[in-house]
Steps between C-alpha positions, in 0.01 A plus 500: 500500500782737597689425176201561267391810686852631490536454123159662443612793710827535313329468162238766577758728649737469206223575248428824683868568553600441137212684331527805720873541514580402144254762388666762717863430409462343153708192588320260267822407320687428821229307676502123522180297505353386828509137391866505395614680812313254716659208316847648544453560872721246676564569866766271636708524814668840479874495444594761759868585544619441852832574669724207584717468809847372584559372853821441694573186702301634797186556294533880493420687177816650351370598157168581336501450123270691265538371146160622384279733699617575854233322702471334842195281463262434790222241517160640592513365855825689560372835372402720800128567539539878489683477166204315348258749655687800361460379142148359538381828651643713220515283188204263518253508788278242332786261420344204679161560336562540125622245245786705362322817389322755719209631290449801725862609453483432126184706457662787685812474282291486180323822596822680583676381185206583272490852637877544457517334157795287614590243764527694826382237749542125482256357752723194526459249778792339679450197274522718188810677628657162575449363148631830362816469712557134418377448145434831325656839438394829657395643163201733524271352232158340486640184342725450798208576731284240326771235534554600862132440584503155340823402673361623831194279465714199409731563796202505735406153373851364544602643838358578839458862607782455749738378229412790271562745783835329562594541132397865512695601810808325370482641146436872549786743431648730763748704290881473514499147359294366792214253445264368765413637842751289695785617280387860548496460878860379499619756244340814645493414870760226540259256665234241410140604442403329825712758683345810340283742692155593372642833379780328310263244350265769368797703374626210288148413384488847343779433251349251245220738393761705312852384588690793348263760649506334842869408503595493873855612421426801280129583554456425868249784551273354231528157659412643842186667365379177345588312817259726690231433240558123535465522878167679449379221270612235748309688767189510279505124447556432869848361446640745756343711769472877480756543779754262346465668161557840662811376680637351179451828311714680758771233523831597336617301199870424523635314200789259540594399145655156494660369181487134403732301725825358365739465793779299338503577125820302432339182626145550374618576147667161502182338635311631196769357272484165678121495474536538125732200491263300719208575267722422201562154644158421646289612206707341223668809358846350555406186309358700211805725490741206461395427143420858401720747325497851364155655476329205668727525806438875520125443482513240779704737716247776441220262593686411821542868590125548456427197716725629779317834495168317519614301803636808678176687426286226653584563866745219570699458820869414463666346804879525501808405702600865553664572837422873541768567762771326300381674183536839667847414631616378158380809314649725769834322471506540120413870527759558773791315337442654157416854611710747304667222300511497118344159474196299593419157632249242609448251780280198570441279803347154464385254763632171365302299755166624366616596148366850558625838379521700824643833384608665177656836414497619139750781551578803712209741558280269296193655335183293428509309170846627410776268377539231765859379506422200719317315223516716186876561481681213324877520549801276477542331840877472508641240738171467688400247231792267583333292775204432269665449163852382588557357848161338554494311168869403520475357851170325430630341178843395633431439869778748592499666844627834626842359591581389145750710305475707184759702311455876539794582275477684170247361253403558140235345282587602149543876513289530815737547797317611816697643789466472876416807704816665629717309252555204734555152346577273798498167317344205683231599753200320654158548349403677821781753463437542128138603567580707809765703313297488176786384279373526144756265346405223743131544413582478128682170543212351698247625244699343216527172691123483558414604145296799387180310420491289822569810710224701336256214552524577873436869442180416312349383829481861622299638210716803422282686252766633265767230516508277194707315241672820391670508843662158464858628491791484742458863609171401664698334782602849614155653455531592133135449416389699196169624641570456868284403797289696746581533869177322592579209268850460640384526863230241436758261358711539815213365714604158366798502739261518798264231374725197464575560131130529413360805322159658537453860381421754771173683436344818631140382451353240733153500347245717322135491610177671400264685732348177629848362586492245217856429389549610140874454460792358696838359406536122496881489482678185612865452595729381222833325572804683365791310657538247779508593866869408542595749229275758659663461840846541345388817325361641824837446674680669211264800495552546873869546424415778254382706799753387760817517291416591141364783286193544720667567834370856510142374470508298823228641731661326798179325601432138408654290227449676168626360172515660157689609193618827353476599136677775306491565125765656279602855594283480810178559307299267726549406865310202646472311822253222572506310826288306747465379858272238649184688399562781253666540163592862423642651182623847403613657175672835447553662161377765258202461272724553200799269564822686570782486753387594849832642606661470841222683685252211478733202531419310814155663529331173408668322793407776745143503376469122520647502852235753609219289357636170632537650846137614495381161374705317764321694772156386380 
């Protein structure tokens, strides 16, 4: 009965509406037929952009992401009663009585518009405004008005009044890139809508009627006048008492503008990058990309970018391994050690017990979404690659231990004749000494004995993104990789030494859920064996000697048993140190964005920086 009566009502109304208004404005050519518009009306669940959130390991929000419209979405039961009353009292007093269109309001609007000869008053209900916000434009035309009426009726059939009101309060615009009442409460007053006073609630409710005219930041007097009018309307409908309305009119309005939160931009930028890789894997983009090339690969990548934006605009919750205190200490250390220096750097801290990324600095005085040197800078790793590409494979393949000897004398392979730092060629030394003192000629002999291909087969376990067949040359043993590695990649690989020779990549993201806490994405990494445990134990002993008596002595924080390896490239263009204790693996890199010699002023800075970070981590 309700359905047939409703269609009869709409049909009769639209006949009157079309004949009258098309005659007035001569829009016959623009108008669409009632039947066709009705057929095309398809109200589905609105696709409303929502902010997404990144959480640290304690569950605290550290970043709010707005990839579409800036909106904090609230379900109807969480929207404060006075917020609903403010809009019902002013926008649609008969909301719970009509079926999408208020004939009294429409008749009034028709009279006003006919007299003016143009559209001066809309007479739109909350339902009509909602479909306009979600599905239509704000064009002032009778065609759009016709479609709006039909959509409004359809929406009333699909959704409850409460759900429509929820859509409305979350979709209205509050100027300054702010959508939805909850977002406005946080942006203009720095608190949730549940914490607003009556005066503040009415003040914000004034904005959507004409956001630019009632802009709280630039037209506050206009907003205040409408706020007083809203309080009068709320008083008329019985939503507030006369005394409370009077008190609210007199209450001062003190704005406290609060920008979208992003406490640790170095880390959260990486989280977004990792989310993209997680979606790439989980939704089959990686598989499709394997066999694609050229234009097809570019199209797939574009499709992936779109998908990531869709996910981040759907209100997801991203739980991470971020340790906020350690993150702050790491970024402070990078800023402090590089202050006034003609160079930059990066640092990461991983928890190799949980395979979590705990802290990450993308550079000194890092700005949001700027070049992040922790994972976007790919540089030659120097001698820091030796434990992974030379000593680990050699000892695993031959069964050698740290006490075995190797020749550290002069060495040439064809016309390639690497030198040892300081010009020292001591001859026969133990493997432990060769690594501790970073003798290049010893590493070359071991690399040749193992074989280039077998050695690189071990490196494949770590998934270095830009290492490939073109790097299969002897110079690779000393870090001569054509496209380099990132600090995060190298630090991840070093977690193998703390996991019995097994590798599992450290991740920032624990899981991604939707608003109902359903898990959408999470990594399913498993440990992969790289070399046997005996080899791993030997390597750990040798890397301890790097700190106690080798090239890394200056890095020793003096607390606990840390192990690691230094790395330096030609002409001191890159300085590395990656090391670990019983819980954490930490890595640092110092250099310039355009590779060039750092000069004497920055030499040793990487060891001092790493010592600061290791000391902080050891105290955790």
